[in-house]
PDB file of N, CA, C and O in Angstrom:
ATOM      1  N   UNK A   1       8.827   9.754  -5.091  1.00  0.00           N
ATOM      2  CA  UNK A   1       8.352   9.782  -3.582  1.00  0.00           C
ATOM      3  C   UNK A   1       6.866   9.146  -3.474  1.00  0.00           C
ATOM      4  O   UNK A   1       6.029   9.352  -4.354  1.00  0.00           O
ATOM      5  N   UNK A   2       6.638   8.466  -2.486  1.00  0.00           N
ATOM      6  CA  UNK A   2       5.581   7.590  -2.162  1.00  0.00           C
ATOM      7  C   UNK A   2       4.132   8.398  -2.244  1.00  0.00           C
ATOM      8  O   UNK A   2       4.060   9.590  -1.947  1.00  0.00           O
ATOM      9  N   UNK A   3       3.256   7.806  -2.576  1.00  0.00           N
ATOM     10  CA  UNK A   3       1.847   8.333  -2.640  1.00  0.00           C
ATOM     11  C   UNK A   3       1.448   8.933  -1.281  1.00  0.00           C
ATOM     12  O   UNK A   3       1.918   8.231  -0.386  1.00  0.00           O
ATOM     13  N   UNK A   4       0.828   9.863  -0.856  1.00  0.00           N
ATOM     14  CA  UNK A   4       0.812  10.449   0.457  1.00  0.00           C
ATOM     15  C   UNK A   4      -0.035   9.488   1.417  1.00  0.00           C
ATOM     16  O   UNK A   4       0.110   9.438   2.639  1.00  0.00           O
ATOM     17  N   UNK A   5      -1.074   8.626   0.555  1.00  0.00           N
ATOM     18  CA  UNK A   5      -1.817   7.816   1.542  1.00  0.00           C
ATOM     19  C   UNK A   5      -0.873   6.429   1.976  1.00  0.00           C
ATOM     20  O   UNK A   5      -1.159   5.721   2.941  1.00  0.00           O
ATOM     21  N   UNK A   6       0.225   6.206   1.129  1.00  0.00           N
ATOM     22  CA  UNK A   6       1.022   5.210   1.524  1.00  0.00           C
ATOM     23  C   UNK A   6       1.877   5.725   2.496  1.00  0.00           C
ATOM     24  O   UNK A   6       2.168   4.964   3.418  1.00  0.00           O
ATOM     25  N   UNK A   7       2.341   6.847   2.493  1.00  0.00           N
ATOM     26  CA  UNK A   7       3.113   7.357   3.636  1.00  0.00           C
ATOM     27  C   UNK A   7       2.522   7.399   4.830  1.00  0.00           C
ATOM     28  O   UNK A   7       3.146   7.354   5.889  1.00  0.00           O
ATOM     29  N   UNK A   8       1.256   7.491   4.728  1.00  0.00           N
ATOM     30  CA  UNK A   8       0.429   7.587   6.188  1.00  0.00           C
ATOM     31  C   UNK A   8       0.404   6.338   6.763  1.00  0.00           C
ATOM     32  O   UNK A   8       0.481   6.200   7.984  1.00  0.00           O
ATOM     33  N   UNK A   9       0.278   5.165   5.793  1.00  0.00           N
ATOM     34  CA  UNK A   9       0.316   3.859   6.192  1.00  0.00           C
ATOM     35  C   UNK A   9       1.453   3.572   7.064  1.00  0.00           C
ATOM     36  O   UNK A   9       1.356   2.821   8.035  1.00  0.00           O
ATOM     37  N   UNK A  10       2.735   4.281   6.657  1.00  0.00           N
ATOM     38  CA  UNK A  10       4.015   3.885   7.515  1.00  0.00           C
ATOM     39  C   UNK A  10       4.014   4.710   8.939  1.00  0.00           C
ATOM     40  O   UNK A  10       4.820   4.488   9.842  1.00  0.00           O
ATOM     41  N   UNK A  11       3.022   5.652   8.981  1.00  0.00           N
ATOM     42  CA  UNK A  11       2.800   6.372  10.595  1.00  0.00           C
ATOM     43  C   UNK A  11       1.929   5.362  11.501  1.00  0.00           C
ATOM     44  O   UNK A  11       1.786   5.630  12.694  1.00  0.00           O
ATOM     45  N   UNK A  12       1.462   4.434  11.059  1.00  0.00           N
ATOM     46  CA  UNK A  12       0.586   3.477  11.899  1.00  0.00           C
ATOM     47  C   UNK A  12       1.743   2.713  12.785  1.00  0.00           C
ATOM     48  O   UNK A  12       2.823   2.287  12.376  1.00  0.00           O
ATOM     49  N   UNK A  13       1.301   2.673  13.875  1.00  0.00           N
ATOM     50  CA  UNK A  13       2.002   1.730  14.885  1.00  0.00           C
ATOM     51  C   UNK A  13       1.741   0.341  14.498  1.00  0.00           C
ATOM     52  O   UNK A  13       0.685  -0.044  13.996  1.00  0.00           O
ATOM     53  N   UNK A  14       2.873  -0.472  14.788  1.00  0.00           N
ATOM     54  CA  UNK A  14       2.724  -1.824  14.636  1.00  0.00           C
ATOM     55  C   UNK A  14       2.806  -2.552  16.025  1.00  0.00           C
ATOM     56  O   UNK A  14       2.750  -3.782  16.033  1.00  0.00           O
ATOM     57  N   UNK A  15       2.915  -1.971  17.005  1.00  0.00           N
ATOM     58  CA  UNK A  15       2.750  -2.353  18.540  1.00  0.00           C
ATOM     59  C   UNK A  15       1.636  -3.072  18.614  1.00  0.00           C
ATOM     60  O   UNK A  15       0.592  -2.532  18.249  1.00  0.00           O
ATOM     61  N   UNK A  16       1.612  -4.378  19.077  1.00  0.00           N
ATOM     62  CA  UNK A  16       0.210  -5.195  19.066  1.00  0.00           C
ATOM     63  C   UNK A  16      -0.420  -5.791  17.883  1.00  0.00           C
ATOM     64  O   UNK A  16      -1.475  -6.426  17.874  1.00  0.00           O
ATOM     65  N   UNK A  17       0.428  -5.489  16.770  1.00  0.00           N
ATOM     66  CA  UNK A  17      -0.185  -6.083  15.467  1.00  0.00           C
ATOM     67  C   UNK A  17       0.040  -7.501  15.546  1.00  0.00           C
ATOM     68  O   UNK A  17       1.077  -7.958  16.025  1.00  0.00           O
ATOM     69  N   UNK A  18      -0.952  -8.261  15.064  1.00  0.00           N
ATOM     70  CA  UNK A  18      -1.065  -9.716  15.181  1.00  0.00           C
ATOM     71  C   UNK A  18      -0.703 -10.264  13.688  1.00  0.00           C
ATOM     72  O   UNK A  18      -1.502 -10.203  12.754  1.00  0.00           O
ATOM     73  N   UNK A  19       0.532 -10.775  13.595  1.00  0.00           N
ATOM     74  CA  UNK A  19       0.937 -11.233  12.175  1.00  0.00           C
ATOM     75  C   UNK A  19       0.623 -12.709  12.090  1.00  0.00           C
ATOM     76  O   UNK A  19       0.884 -13.484  13.010  1.00  0.00           O
ATOM     77  N   UNK A  20       0.028 -13.088  10.899  1.00  0.00           N
ATOM     78  CA  UNK A  20      -0.264 -14.371  10.735  1.00  0.00           C
ATOM     79  C   UNK A  20       0.410 -14.842   9.469  1.00  0.00           C
ATOM     80  O   UNK A  20       0.610 -14.064   8.536  1.00  0.00           O
ATOM     81  N   UNK A  21       0.814 -16.306   9.430  1.00  0.00           N
ATOM     82  CA  UNK A  21       1.507 -16.672   8.139  1.00  0.00           C
ATOM     83  C   UNK A  21       0.680 -17.289   7.099  1.00  0.00           C
ATOM     84  O   UNK A  21      -0.403 -17.824   7.338  1.00  0.00           O
ATOM     85  N   UNK A  22       1.154 -17.214   6.070  1.00  0.00           N
ATOM     86  CA  UNK A  22       0.546 -18.040   4.842  1.00  0.00           C
ATOM     87  C   UNK A  22       1.813 -18.578   3.989  1.00  0.00           C
ATOM     88  O   UNK A  22       2.663 -17.846   3.484  1.00  0.00           O
ATOM     89  N   UNK A  23       1.788 -19.764   3.930  1.00  0.00           N
ATOM     90  CA  UNK A  23       2.726 -20.353   2.962  1.00  0.00           C
ATOM     91  C   UNK A  23       2.184 -21.019   1.775  1.00  0.00           C
ATOM     92  O   UNK A  23       1.105 -21.611   1.766  1.00  0.00           O
ATOM     93  N   UNK A  24       2.981 -20.898   0.763  1.00  0.00           N
ATOM     94  CA  UNK A  24       2.678 -21.682  -0.499  1.00  0.00           C
ATOM     95  C   UNK A  24       3.082 -23.063  -0.518  1.00  0.00           C
ATOM     96  O   UNK A  24       2.691 -23.779  -1.439  1.00  0.00           O
ATOM     97  N   UNK A  25       3.719 -23.458   0.269  1.00  0.00           N
ATOM     98  CA  UNK A  25       4.029 -24.866   0.457  1.00  0.00           C
ATOM     99  C   UNK A  25       4.632 -25.137   1.866  1.00  0.00           C
ATOM    100  O   UNK A  25       4.271 -24.329   2.722  1.00  0.00           O
ATOM    101  N   UNK A  26       5.399 -26.022   2.230  1.00  0.00           N
ATOM    102  CA  UNK A  26       6.115 -26.376   3.634  1.00  0.00           C
ATOM    103  C   UNK A  26       6.745 -25.114   3.921  1.00  0.00           C
ATOM    104  O   UNK A  26       7.472 -24.562   3.094  1.00  0.00           O
ATOM    105  N   UNK A  27       6.483 -24.605   5.125  1.00  0.00           N
ATOM    106  CA  UNK A  27       7.020 -23.446   5.655  1.00  0.00           C
ATOM    107  C   UNK A  27       8.481 -23.545   6.045  1.00  0.00           C
ATOM    108  O   UNK A  27       8.891 -22.750   6.891  1.00  0.00           O
ATOM    109  N   UNK A  28       9.293 -24.416   5.533  1.00  0.00           N
ATOM    110  CA  UNK A  28      10.588 -24.554   5.823  1.00  0.00           C
ATOM    111  C   UNK A  28      11.606 -23.610   5.154  1.00  0.00           C
ATOM    112  O   UNK A  28      12.796 -23.683   5.459  1.00  0.00           O
ATOM    113  N   UNK A  29      11.133 -22.684   4.202  1.00  0.00           N
ATOM    114  CA  UNK A  29      11.940 -21.461   3.636  1.00  0.00           C
ATOM    115  C   UNK A  29      11.411 -20.191   3.853  1.00  0.00           C
ATOM    116  O   UNK A  29      11.769 -19.311   3.071  1.00  0.00           O
ATOM    117  N   UNK A  30      10.527 -19.867   4.871  1.00  0.00           N
ATOM    118  CA  UNK A  30      10.013 -18.815   5.307  1.00  0.00           C
ATOM    119  C   UNK A  30       8.540 -18.708   4.928  1.00  0.00           C
ATOM    120  O   UNK A  30       8.052 -19.648   4.301  1.00  0.00           O
ATOM    121  N   UNK A  31       7.867 -17.776   5.209  1.00  0.00           N
ATOM    122  CA  UNK A  31       6.529 -17.558   4.974  1.00  0.00           C
ATOM    123  C   UNK A  31       6.201 -16.054   4.818  1.00  0.00           C
ATOM    124  O   UNK A  31       6.909 -15.288   5.471  1.00  0.00           O
ATOM    125  N   UNK A  32       5.443 -15.641   4.214  1.00  0.00           N
ATOM    126  CA  UNK A  32       4.871 -14.204   4.130  1.00  0.00           C
ATOM    127  C   UNK A  32       3.775 -14.035   5.436  1.00  0.00           C
ATOM    128  O   UNK A  32       2.908 -14.877   5.667  1.00  0.00           O
ATOM    129  N   UNK A  33       3.931 -13.055   6.077  1.00  0.00           N
ATOM    130  CA  UNK A  33       3.095 -12.685   7.129  1.00  0.00           C
ATOM    131  C   UNK A  33       2.226 -11.464   7.001  1.00  0.00           C
ATOM    132  O   UNK A  33       2.711 -10.549   6.335  1.00  0.00           O
ATOM    133  N   UNK A  34       1.070 -11.290   7.499  1.00  0.00           N
ATOM    134  CA  UNK A  34       0.113 -10.336   7.284  1.00  0.00           C
ATOM    135  C   UNK A  34      -0.465  -9.924   8.528  1.00  0.00           C
ATOM    136  O   UNK A  34      -0.655 -10.734   9.436  1.00  0.00           O
ATOM    137  N   UNK A  35      -0.763  -8.681   8.622  1.00  0.00           N
ATOM    138  CA  UNK A  35      -1.378  -8.286   9.815  1.00  0.00           C
ATOM    139  C   UNK A  35      -2.289  -7.064   9.574  1.00  0.00           C
ATOM    140  O   UNK A  35      -1.682  -6.159   9.002  1.00  0.00           O
ATOM    141  N   UNK A  36      -3.695  -6.765   9.879  1.00  0.00           N
ATOM    142  CA  UNK A  36      -4.442  -5.544   9.607  1.00  0.00           C
ATOM    143  C   UNK A  36      -3.812  -4.663  10.877  1.00  0.00           C
ATOM    144  O   UNK A  36      -3.721  -5.048  12.042  1.00  0.00           O
ATOM    145  N   UNK A  37      -3.444  -3.501  10.384  1.00  0.00           N
ATOM    146  CA  UNK A  37      -3.058  -2.284  11.096  1.00  0.00           C
ATOM    147  C   UNK A  37      -3.911  -1.162  11.067  1.00  0.00           C
ATOM    148  O   UNK A  37      -3.436  -0.060  11.341  1.00  0.00           O
ATOM    149  N   UNK A  38      -5.181  -1.292  10.754  1.00  0.00           N
ATOM    150  CA  UNK A  38      -6.044  -0.151  10.378  1.00  0.00           C
ATOM    151  C   UNK A  38      -7.333  -0.517   9.608  1.00  0.00           C
ATOM    152  O   UNK A  38      -7.399  -1.646   9.121  1.00  0.00           O
ATOM    153  N   UNK A  39      -8.160   0.174   9.487  1.00  0.00           N
ATOM    154  CA  UNK A  39      -9.430  -0.082   8.943  1.00  0.00           C
ATOM    155  C   UNK A  39      -9.172  -0.595   7.229  1.00  0.00           C
ATOM    156  O   UNK A  39      -9.868  -1.403   6.614  1.00  0.00           O
ATOM    157  N   UNK A  40      -8.164   0.024   6.801  1.00  0.00           N
ATOM    158  CA  UNK A  40      -7.807  -0.263   5.242  1.00  0.00           C
ATOM    159  C   UNK A  40      -6.436  -0.445   5.095  1.00  0.00           C
ATOM    160  O   UNK A  40      -5.839  -0.299   4.028  1.00  0.00           O
ATOM    161  N   UNK A  41      -5.845  -0.814   6.331  1.00  0.00           N
ATOM    162  CA  UNK A  41      -4.186  -0.999   6.102  1.00  0.00           C
ATOM    163  C   UNK A  41      -3.768  -2.210   6.682  1.00  0.00           C
ATOM    164  O   UNK A  41      -4.310  -2.733   7.656  1.00  0.00           O
ATOM    165  N   UNK A  42      -2.701  -2.690   6.010  1.00  0.00           N
ATOM    166  CA  UNK A  42      -2.228  -3.922   6.104  1.00  0.00           C
ATOM    167  C   UNK A  42      -0.722  -3.807   6.201  1.00  0.00           C
ATOM    168  O   UNK A  42      -0.143  -2.877   5.639  1.00  0.00           O
ATOM    169  N   UNK A  43      -0.075  -4.718   6.894  1.00  0.00           N
ATOM    170  CA  UNK A  43       1.539  -4.646   7.063  1.00  0.00           C
ATOM    171  C   UNK A  43       1.894  -6.072   6.636  1.00  0.00           C
ATOM    172  O   UNK A  43       1.454  -7.051   7.239  1.00  0.00           O
ATOM    173  N   UNK A  44       2.687  -6.154   5.600  1.00  0.00           N
ATOM    174  CA  UNK A  44       3.047  -7.533   5.080  1.00  0.00           C
ATOM    175  C   UNK A  44       4.808  -7.774   5.379  1.00  0.00           C
ATOM    176  O   UNK A  44       5.657  -6.907   5.172  1.00  0.00           O
ATOM    177  N   UNK A  45       5.011  -8.812   5.775  1.00  0.00           N
ATOM    178  CA  UNK A  45       6.158  -9.108   6.427  1.00  0.00           C
ATOM    179  C   UNK A  45       6.825 -10.463   5.829  1.00  0.00           C
ATOM    180  O   UNK A  45       6.152 -11.238   5.149  1.00  0.00           O
ATOM    181  N   UNK A  46       8.163 -10.690   6.121  1.00  0.00           N
ATOM    182  CA  UNK A  46       8.785 -12.001   5.510  1.00  0.00           C
ATOM    183  C   UNK A  46       9.439 -12.512   6.909  1.00  0.00           C
ATOM    184  O   UNK A  46      10.178 -11.927   7.700  1.00  0.00           O
ATOM    185  N   UNK A  47       8.936 -13.715   6.915  1.00  0.00           N
ATOM    186  CA  UNK A  47       9.299 -14.662   8.289  1.00  0.00           C
ATOM    187  C   UNK A  47      10.876 -14.931   8.075  1.00  0.00           C
ATOM    188  O   UNK A  47      11.568 -15.118   9.075  1.00  0.00           O
ATOM    189  N   UNK A  48      11.390 -14.951   6.936  1.00  0.00           N
ATOM    190  CA  UNK A  48      12.818 -15.139   6.787  1.00  0.00           C
ATOM    191  C   UNK A  48      13.740 -13.740   7.313  1.00  0.00           C
ATOM    192  O   UNK A  48      14.924 -13.763   7.650  1.00  0.00           O
ATOM    193  N   UNK A  49      12.907 -12.634   7.279  1.00  0.00           N
ATOM    194  CA  UNK A  49      13.802 -11.410   7.645  1.00  0.00           C
ATOM    195  C   UNK A  49      12.926 -10.940   8.646  1.00  0.00           C
ATOM    196  O   UNK A  49      12.198  -9.998   8.335  1.00  0.00           O
ATOM    197  N   UNK A  50      12.847 -11.420   9.820  1.00  0.00           N
ATOM    198  CA  UNK A  50      11.929 -11.027  11.059  1.00  0.00           C
ATOM    199  C   UNK A  50      12.511  -9.281  11.483  1.00  0.00           C
ATOM    200  O   UNK A  50      11.831  -8.532  12.183  1.00  0.00           O
ATOM    201  N   UNK A  51      13.514  -8.993  11.047  1.00  0.00           N
ATOM    202  CA  UNK A  51      14.085  -7.662  11.515  1.00  0.00           C
ATOM    203  C   UNK A  51      13.613  -6.417  10.699  1.00  0.00           C
ATOM    204  O   UNK A  51      13.496  -5.246  11.061  1.00  0.00           O
ATOM    205  N   UNK A  52      13.344  -7.093   9.328  1.00  0.00           N
ATOM    206  CA  UNK A  52      12.974  -6.096   8.168  1.00  0.00           C
ATOM    207  C   UNK A  52      11.485  -5.421   8.390  1.00  0.00           C
ATOM    208  O   UNK A  52      10.482  -6.103   8.599  1.00  0.00           O
ATOM    209  N   UNK A  53      11.486  -3.927   8.312  1.00  0.00           N
ATOM    210  CA  UNK A  53      10.405  -3.325   8.445  1.00  0.00           C
ATOM    211  C   UNK A  53       9.334  -3.805   7.350  1.00  0.00           C
ATOM    212  O   UNK A  53       9.614  -3.751   6.153  1.00  0.00           O
ATOM    213  N   UNK A  54       7.967  -4.326   7.857  1.00  0.00           N
ATOM    214  CA  UNK A  54       7.152  -4.755   7.021  1.00  0.00           C
ATOM    215  C   UNK A  54       6.769  -3.821   5.942  1.00  0.00           C
ATOM    216  O   UNK A  54       7.081  -2.652   6.165  1.00  0.00           O
ATOM    217  N   UNK A  55       6.132  -4.073   4.762  1.00  0.00           N
ATOM    218  CA  UNK A  55       5.783  -3.284   3.797  1.00  0.00           C
ATOM    219  C   UNK A  55       4.294  -2.863   3.993  1.00  0.00           C
ATOM    220  O   UNK A  55       3.505  -3.768   4.266  1.00  0.00           O
ATOM    221  N   UNK A  56       3.847  -1.647   3.889  1.00  0.00           N
ATOM    222  CA  UNK A  56       2.457  -1.560   4.325  1.00  0.00           C
ATOM    223  C   UNK A  56       1.428  -0.995   2.762  1.00  0.00           C
ATOM    224  O   UNK A  56       1.766  -0.149   1.934  1.00  0.00           O
ATOM    225  N   UNK A  57       0.221  -1.768   2.796  1.00  0.00           N
ATOM    226  CA  UNK A  57      -0.520  -1.504   1.983  1.00  0.00           C
ATOM    227  C   UNK A  57      -2.149  -1.310   2.251  1.00  0.00           C
ATOM    228  O   UNK A  57      -2.663  -1.862   3.223  1.00  0.00           O
ATOM    229  N   UNK A  58      -2.834  -0.599   1.453  1.00  0.00           N
ATOM    230  CA  UNK A  58      -4.409  -0.638   1.582  1.00  0.00           C
ATOM    231  C   UNK A  58      -4.926  -1.897   1.195  1.00  0.00           C
ATOM    232  O   UNK A  58      -4.190  -2.704   0.626  1.00  0.00           O
ATOM    233  N   UNK A  59      -6.037  -2.138   1.425  1.00  0.00           N
ATOM    234  CA  UNK A  59      -6.760  -3.350   0.907  1.00  0.00           C
ATOM    235  C   UNK A  59      -6.849  -3.412  -0.758  1.00  0.00           C
ATOM    236  O   UNK A  59      -6.690  -4.417  -1.450  1.00  0.00           O
ATOM    237  N   UNK A  60      -7.090  -2.316  -1.120  1.00  0.00           N
ATOM    238  CA  UNK A  60      -6.989  -2.405  -2.693  1.00  0.00           C
ATOM    239  C   UNK A  60      -5.759  -2.680  -3.362  1.00  0.00           C
ATOM    240  O   UNK A  60      -5.752  -3.221  -4.467  1.00  0.00           O
ATOM    241  N   UNK A  61      -4.759  -2.356  -2.787  1.00  0.00           N
ATOM    242  CA  UNK A  61      -3.279  -2.514  -3.167  1.00  0.00           C
ATOM    243  C   UNK A  61      -3.161  -4.117  -2.954  1.00  0.00           C
ATOM    244  O   UNK A  61      -2.642  -4.776  -3.856  1.00  0.00           O
ATOM    245  N   UNK A  62      -3.590  -4.703  -1.883  1.00  0.00           N
ATOM    246  CA  UNK A  62      -3.295  -6.009  -1.631  1.00  0.00           C
ATOM    247  C   UNK A  62      -4.014  -6.854  -2.869  1.00  0.00           C
ATOM    248  O   UNK A  62      -3.441  -7.726  -3.522  1.00  0.00           O
ATOM    249  N   UNK A  63      -5.374  -6.421  -3.056  1.00  0.00           N
ATOM    250  CA  UNK A  63      -5.864  -6.971  -3.961  1.00  0.00           C
ATOM    251  C   UNK A  63      -5.426  -6.900  -5.394  1.00  0.00           C
ATOM    252  O   UNK A  63      -5.782  -7.824  -6.126  1.00  0.00           O
ATOM    253  N   UNK A  64      -4.743  -5.984  -5.864  1.00  0.00           N
ATOM    254  CA  UNK A  64      -4.233  -5.731  -7.074  1.00  0.00           C
ATOM    255  C   UNK A  64      -2.890  -6.572  -7.045  1.00  0.00           C
ATOM    256  O   UNK A  64      -2.584  -7.272  -8.010  1.00  0.00           O
ATOM    257  N   UNK A  65      -2.229  -6.499  -6.104  1.00  0.00           N
ATOM    258  CA  UNK A  65      -0.875  -7.708  -5.835  1.00  0.00           C
ATOM    259  C   UNK A  65      -1.432  -9.031  -6.006  1.00  0.00           C
ATOM    260  O   UNK A  65      -0.564  -9.866  -6.258  1.00  0.00           O
ATOM    261  N   UNK A  66      -2.568  -9.463  -5.950  1.00  0.00           N
ATOM    262  CA  UNK A  66      -3.004 -10.709  -5.732  1.00  0.00           C
ATOM    263  C   UNK A  66      -2.919 -11.385  -4.495  1.00  0.00           C
ATOM    264  O   UNK A  66      -2.855 -12.613  -4.433  1.00  0.00           O
ATOM    265  N   UNK A  67      -2.915 -10.578  -3.420  1.00  0.00           N
ATOM    266  CA  UNK A  67      -2.739 -11.212  -1.966  1.00  0.00           C
ATOM    267  C   UNK A  67      -4.256 -10.971  -1.351  1.00  0.00           C
ATOM    268  O   UNK A  67      -4.885  -9.913  -1.376  1.00  0.00           O
ATOM    269  N   UNK A  68      -4.641 -12.140  -0.835  1.00  0.00           N
ATOM    270  CA  UNK A  68      -5.906 -12.228  -0.227  1.00  0.00           C
ATOM    271  C   UNK A  68      -5.773 -12.435   1.286  1.00  0.00           C
ATOM    272  O   UNK A  68      -5.195 -13.427   1.731  1.00  0.00           O
ATOM    273  N   UNK A  69      -6.297 -11.518   2.054  1.00  0.00           N
ATOM    274  CA  UNK A  69      -6.261 -11.830   3.610  1.00  0.00           C
ATOM    275  C   UNK A  69      -6.924 -12.976   3.840  1.00  0.00           C
ATOM    276  O   UNK A  69      -6.452 -13.681   4.732  1.00  0.00           O
ATOM    277  N   UNK A  70      -8.111 -13.449   3.156  1.00  0.00           N
ATOM    278  CA  UNK A  70      -8.662 -14.381   3.746  1.00  0.00           C
ATOM    279  C   UNK A  70      -7.828 -15.729   3.814  1.00  0.00           C
ATOM    280  O   UNK A  70      -8.223 -16.602   4.586  1.00  0.00           O
ATOM    281  N   UNK A  71      -6.678 -15.945   3.033  1.00  0.00           N
ATOM    282  CA  UNK A  71      -5.647 -16.988   2.957  1.00  0.00           C
ATOM    283  C   UNK A  71      -5.248 -17.049   4.303  1.00  0.00           C
ATOM    284  O   UNK A  71      -5.215 -18.097   4.948  1.00  0.00           O
ATOM    285  N   UNK A  72      -4.928 -15.875   4.762  1.00  0.00           N
ATOM    286  CA  UNK A  72      -4.218 -15.770   5.943  1.00  0.00           C
ATOM    287  C   UNK A  72      -5.152 -16.099   7.293  1.00  0.00           C
ATOM    288  O   UNK A  72      -4.680 -16.137   8.430  1.00  0.00           O
ATOM    289  N   UNK A  73      -6.358 -16.296   7.016  1.00  0.00           N
ATOM    290  CA  UNK A  73      -7.212 -16.631   8.098  1.00  0.00           C
ATOM    291  C   UNK A  73      -8.103 -15.171   8.331  1.00  0.00           C
ATOM    292  O   UNK A  73      -9.038 -15.222   9.131  1.00  0.00           O
ATOM    293  N   UNK A  74      -7.831 -13.966   7.681  1.00  0.00           N
ATOM    294  CA  UNK A  74      -8.156 -12.792   8.127  1.00  0.00           C
ATOM    295  C   UNK A  74      -9.417 -12.338   7.347  1.00  0.00           C
ATOM    296  O   UNK A  74      -9.664 -12.835   6.248  1.00  0.00           O
ATOM    297  N   UNK A  75     -10.279 -11.323   7.951  1.00  0.00           N
ATOM    298  CA  UNK A  75     -11.296 -10.884   7.214  1.00  0.00           C
ATOM    299  C   UNK A  75     -11.167  -9.722   6.677  1.00  0.00           C
ATOM    300  O   UNK A  75     -10.517  -8.925   7.354  1.00  0.00           O
ATOM    301  N   UNK A  76     -11.657  -9.267   5.459  1.00  0.00           N
ATOM    302  CA  UNK A  76     -11.325  -8.134   5.034  1.00  0.00           C
ATOM    303  C   UNK A  76     -12.517  -6.907   5.341  1.00  0.00           C
ATOM    304  O   UNK A  76     -12.319  -5.748   4.976  1.00  0.00           O
TER     305      UNK A  76
END
């Protein structure tokens, strides 16, 4: 069962979320997309699977996973 804080992240509305891409190399095979969806909430998507529901993370969880929003041009 998901942690209750993570469950709350999935209740946040993605309407109007502005996803930006970060690529490890040429973006020919798809890129990771990231959007801030709250004060301490992020949505992480995959440009190769645009119809898939983005995963949701707190800022701390992104950091632990080695994902830096500044690489996407976003501020923490």
